[in-house]
DOLOKE-299402 format. One line per 10 residues: number of its first residue (from 1); their letters; for each residue x, z, y of N, C-alpha, C. Coordinates in steps of 0.1 Angstrom, whole numbers, plus 5000, padded with zeros to 4 digits. Layout:
// residues N
NUM) a) X:Z:Y:X:Z:Y:X:Z:Y | ...
// end
This chain:
// residues 180
1) xxxxxxxxxx) 3734:8464:7315:3737:8461:7297:3744:8445:7298 | 3751:8440:7298:3755:8421:7293:3755:8418:7283 | 3750:8403:7280:3743:8395:7272:3750:8395:7260 | 3765:8396:7260:3778:8395:7251:3773:8410:7243 | 3773:8424:7251:3772:8435:7244:3755:8435:7234 | 3748:8428:7246:3733:8424:7241:3738:8419:7226 | 3744:8411:7224:3743:8403:7215:3749:8408:7200 | 3758:8415:7204:3768:8424:7194:3763:8438:7193 | 3749:8445:7195:3744:8452:7196:3727:8451:7186 | 3726:8436:7187:3717:8431:7177:3710:8441:7168
11) xxxxxxxxxx) 3719:8442:7160:3717:8446:7146:3716:8464:7145 | 3716:8471:7162:3711:8488:7160:3704:8487:7165 | 3698:8500:7164:3684:8506:7162:3680:8505:7179 | 3669:8500:7178:3665:8500:7194:3664:8514:7198 | 3670:8513:7211:3667:8528:7216:3656:8523:7229 | 3639:8533:7224:3625:8530:7226:3624:8537:7236 | 3621:8539:7252:3616:8548:7263:3605:8559:7255 | 3604:8571:7258:3600:8579:7249:3606:8580:7234 | 3619:8583:7235:3625:8592:7223:3640:8595:7228 | 3640:8608:7217:3651:8611:7220:3661:8610:7205
21) xxxxxxxxxx) 3676:8608:7210:3690:8608:7202:3695:8618:7206 | 3695:8630:7198:3708:8636:7195:3718:8633:7186 | 3728:8630:7197:3737:8625:7191:3751:8632:7195 | 3763:8631:7184:3776:8636:7189:3784:8629:7199 | 3790:8635:7203:3803:8634:7214:3817:8625:7210 | 3818:8635:7198:3827:8639:7193:3837:8646:7203 | 3852:8647:7196:3859:8656:7201:3866:8653:7213 | 3861:8645:7218:3866:8640:7237:3870:8631:7241 | 3882:8624:7225:3885:8611:7230:3879:8599:7225 | 3873:8598:7242:3866:8581:7238:3861:8573:7229
31) xxxxxxxxxx) 3878:8571:7222:3879:8563:7213:3872:8567:7197 | 3866:8578:7201:3859:8586:7191:3849:8580:7189 | 3840:8577:7197:3826:8575:7196:3822:8567:7186 | 3813:8572:7183:3804:8562:7174:3800:8551:7181 | 3799:8540:7176:3791:8526:7180:3778:8534:7187 | 3769:8537:7175:3760:8540:7181:3755:8550:7194 | 3766:8559:7196:3766:8568:7201:3769:8562:7216 | 3780:8553:7216:3777:8543:7230:3770:8535:7235 | 3766:8533:7223:3751:8518:7227:3740:8538:7231 | 3734:8545:7225:3730:8556:7233:3732:8558:7255
41) xxxxxxxxxx) 3747:8559:7253:3749:8559:7268:3747:8552:7275 | 3747:8535:7268:3745:8524:7271:3731:8523:7283 | 3719:8527:7271:3710:8526:7271:3698:8534:7273 | 3703:8545:7277:3701:8559:7278:3694:8562:7298 | 3684:8569:7297:3679:8568:7312:3682:8583:7313 | 3683:8595:7305:3688:8603:7309:3697:8608:7296 | 3707:8615:7301:3716:8619:7293:3720:8634:7295 | 3712:8643:7287:3711:8657:7290:3724:8660:7277 | 3737:8666:7287:3747:8670:7278:3756:8685:7276 | 3757:8688:7266:3766:8697:7273:3780:8705:7274
51) xxxxxxxxxx) 3784:8711:7275:3792:8717:7277:3807:8712:7275 | 3805:8707:7263:3822:8704:7258:3820:8693:7255 | 3811:8682:7261:3813:8667:7264:3825:8663:7276 | 3835:8650:7270:3845:8655:7280:3843:8641:7291 | 3845:8644:7301:3842:8638:7315:3841:8626:7312 | 3851:8616:7308:3854:8607:7301:3842:8597:7296 | 3836:8605:7286:3830:8599:7278:3813:8598:7281 | 3810:8612:7296:3800:8607:7302:3805:8595:7316 | 3812:8593:7317:3815:8580:7323:3815:8570:7317 | 3810:8568:7310:3803:8556:7296:3790:8554:7298
61) xxxxxxxxxx) 3784:8559:7312:3767:8562:7311:3761:8544:7319 | 3753:8544:7319:3755:8530:7323:3751:8538:7338 | 3753:8533:7353:3752:8537:7361:3741:8547:7366 | 3726:8537:7364:3717:8538:7364:3711:8557:7359 | 3719:8557:7343:3714:8572:7343:3715:8583:7349 | 3708:8589:7347:3706:8603:7351:3711:8613:7341 | 3722:8620:7343:3735:8630:7337:3728:8646:7343 | 3719:8650:7332:3718:8666:7331:3726:8675:7327 | 3732:8683:7332:3737:8695:7328:3727:8702:7315 | 3734:8703:7307:3729:8719:7298:3734:8727:7287
71) xxxxxxxxxx) 3744:8733:7290:3755:8737:7287:3757:8750:7286 | 3761:8753:7274:3766:8766:7272:3779:8773:7275 | 3787:8780:7282:3795:8791:7280:3796:8802:7281 | 3802:8811:7274:3802:8828:7269:3800:8834:7285 | 3795:8845:7287:3793:8855:7298:3787:8843:7309 | 3782:8830:7310:3782:8827:7319:3768:8818:7323 | 3762:8819:7334:3747:8813:7331:3742:8800:7326 | 3731:8799:7317:3731:8787:7308:3711:8795:7307 | 3709:8779:7303:3698:8776:7301:3694:8782:7282 | 3682:8782:7279:3680:8789:7270:3676:8778:7260
81) xxxxxxxxxx) 3680:8777:7246:3676:8769:7240:3667:8763:7239 | 3655:8771:7243:3636:8770:7240:3635:8760:7255 | 3644:8762:7270:3647:8759:7277:3648:8739:7277 | 3664:8742:7271:3666:8727:7264:3657:8714:7258 | 3649:8723:7249:3639:8719:7237:3629:8714:7249 | 3625:8724:7252:3614:8716:7263:3616:8707:7271 | 3626:8708:7279:3633:8698:7283:3629:8681:7282 | 3636:8687:7268:3635:8674:7257:3627:8668:7260 | 3617:8671:7253:3602:8669:7255:3598:8663:7263 | 3599:8671:7278:3590:8661:7287:3598:8651:7289
91) xxxxxxxxxx) 3614:8653:7289:3612:8642:7296:3611:8632:7287 | 3609:8630:7277:3607:8619:7265:3592:8615:7266 | 3583:8628:7271:3568:8624:7270:3572:8618:7286 | 3579:8616:7293:3578:8608:7308:3579:8591:7307 | 3584:8593:7293:3590:8581:7292:3600:8571:7293 | 3608:8585:7290:3624:8581:7294:3631:8579:7280 | 3645:8572:7281:3649:8572:7269:3661:8579:7273 | 3657:8593:7258:3670:8605:7263:3681:8608:7252 | 3691:8608:7259:3704:8609:7257:3707:8625:7249 | 3707:8628:7239:3708:8647:7240:3722:8644:7234
101) xxxxxxxxxx) 3736:8650:7244:3748:8646:7236:3750:8659:7239 | 3758:8661:7225:3770:8672:7221:3784:8671:7219 | 3791:8679:7222:3803:8677:7214:3807:8680:7203 | 3812:8669:7199:3815:8670:7181:3801:8666:7176 | 3794:8666:7165:3783:8671:7157:3772:8673:7163 | 3764:8668:7168:3750:8677:7168:3747:8685:7158 | 3748:8683:7146:3740:8693:7137:3751:8706:7132 | 3769:8700:7131:3778:8710:7129:3780:8718:7143 | 3772:8738:7146:3772:8744:7157:3771:8738:7167 | 3757:8731:7167:3753:8721:7179:3736:8726:7182
111) xxxxxxxxxx) 3732:8732:7169:3718:8733:7173:3710:8720:7170 | 3720:8710:7167:3705:8697:7166:3697:8698:7158 | 3697:8706:7146:3686:8707:7134:3674:8714:7144 | 3680:8722:7147:3667:8729:7155:3662:8722:7168 | 3668:8714:7178:3665:8705:7181:3656:8694:7174 | 3659:8687:7165:3649:8677:7156:3635:8684:7155 | 3635:8696:7149:3628:8700:7143:3617:8704:7153 | 3619:8705:7164:3612:8707:7178:3605:8694:7178 | 3615:8689:7178:3607:8672:7189:3601:8670:7175 | 3599:8671:7164:3597:8666:7153:3579:8669:7154
121) xxxxxxxxxx) 3580:8690:7158:3566:8692:7159:3564:8688:7172 | 3566:8685:7180:3562:8683:7196:3558:8662:7192 | 3553:8659:7174:3555:8647:7181:3563:8633:7184 | 3577:8640:7189:3585:8630:7198:3595:8623:7188 | 3595:8610:7187:3606:8605:7183:3620:8603:7183 | 3628:8608:7171:3640:8615:7176:3649:8599:7168 | 3661:8599:7166:3669:8598:7158:3685:8608:7160 | 3691:8607:7150:3700:8615:7151:3715:8606:7147 | 3720:8608:7155:3739:8601:7160:3748:8609:7155 | 3750:8607:7143:3765:8618:7141:3779:8616:7148
131) xxxxxxxxxx) 3787:8625:7150:3797:8621:7160:3810:8629:7152 | 3821:8623:7149:3838:8629:7145:3833:8642:7149 | 3836:8655:7139:3841:8668:7142:3853:8670:7146 | 3855:8683:7154:3871:8683:7151:3879:8686:7140 | 3873:8691:7134:3879:8691:7117:3888:8677:7114 | 3878:8668:7117:3885:8657:7107:3889:8649:7122 | 3888:8647:7135:3892:8648:7144:3909:8651:7145 | 3914:8663:7140:3926:8673:7139:3940:8660:7126 | 3933:8654:7123:3942:8649:7114:3946:8634:7120 | 3937:8631:7126:3945:8619:7133:3958:8624:7145
141) xxxxxxxxxx) 3957:8632:7147:3967:8639:7155:3962:8645:7165 | 3971:8656:7174:3966:8658:7187:3960:8651:7198 | 3953:8664:7200:3937:8658:7207:3937:8676:7219 | 3938:8665:7234:3938:8671:7243:3927:8685:7250 | 3918:8675:7246:3903:8680:7244:3900:8690:7242 | 3904:8693:7227:3906:8697:7211:3913:8712:7213 | 3923:8709:7221:3935:8720:7215:3946:8718:7209 | 3954:8718:7210:3967:8716:7202:3962:8722:7185 | 3952:8715:7179:3951:8713:7160:3964:8712:7152 | 3961:8718:7142:3973:8711:7130:3965:8714:7116
151) xxxxxxxxxx) 3964:8703:7109:3961:8703:7099:3967:8704:7093 | 3967:8710:7079:3977:8701:7068:3967:8702:7054 | 3972:8695:7044:3967:8692:7035:3976:8698:7020 | 3975:8703:7011:3979:8709:6999:3975:8704:6987 | 3981:8706:6975:3979:8690:6967:3962:8702:6957 | 3956:8711:6963:3946:8715:6961:3934:8708:6972 | 3942:8700:6977:3932:8694:6991:3923:8700:6995 | 3925:8715:7001:3925:8720:7011:3922:8720:7027 | 3918:8719:7034:3922:8715:7050:3919:8729:7052 | 3928:8734:7063:3934:8745:7070:3935:8735:7085
161) xxxxxxxxxx) 3927:8744:7095:3928:8735:7106:3930:8750:7115 | 3939:8752:7127:3944:8761:7138:3945:8752:7147 | 3936:8765:7159:3938:8758:7171:3948:8770:7177 | 3958:8766:7177:3971:8772:7183:3974:8778:7195 | 3960:8778:7202:3960:8781:7217:3951:8797:7213 | 3942:8795:7206:3931:8807:7201:3938:8813:7192 | 3942:8811:7181:3947:8818:7163:3962:8817:7162 | 3970:8819:7174:3987:8816:7168:3991:8820:7158 | 4000:8815:7151:4007:8822:7138:3991:8822:7129 | 3985:8821:7127:3974:8825:7113:3975:8816:7105
171) xxxxxxxxxx) 3972:8802:7105:3970:8792:7094:3987:8790:7090 | 3993:8789:7099:4006:8785:7095:4014:8787:7086 | 4018:8803:7086:4023:8811:7074:4015:8814:7062 | 4003:8811:7063:3991:8809:7055:3999:8799:7042 | 3997:8788:7051:4004:8781:7041:4021:8782:7040 | 4026:8781:7045:4039:8785:7042:4043:8795:7029 | 4031:8807:7031:4028:8815:7022:4023:8811:7008 | 4016:8798:7008:4012:8793:6998:3997:8799:6992 | 3992:8800:7010:3975:8806:7001:3966:8797:7002 | 3969:8785:7010:3966:8771:7013:3969:8758:7001
// end
């Protein structure tokens, strides 16, 4: 990390050895990372990431960081949640700065709460770094890594998000019929 970056990050939380940051990587676009997540990538000794983290985001980790895949994909071999949590604890206890990087937000379908509880029970210091969820990112325009998404507002301020490649024609007809 260069001096200019360190100076700019002076007011940010210190990522100390033996700590775990549970961070969201957002919807895939590196421009939607929070500054805290970016700082975590710049400082982490080990980045334990899931399957939804975009490779462009992982490329932002500092060159000496170890990238460990801990993702789950339906029907494919994957580590259990207990194994992932045990790994986070072991890495932290070995003195590493551990970034647990998840797609979207770590606590929205990301099991970040479970991991936080396990870290607390093991007396491992942690911080939760929120990420931009795909539901909010959809409002900024199409996101290639999330799928072609459509968000519509109506006068009642409901949001309907439809991932077109999985649910073709579900939300749009309902919006047109005034159900949302």
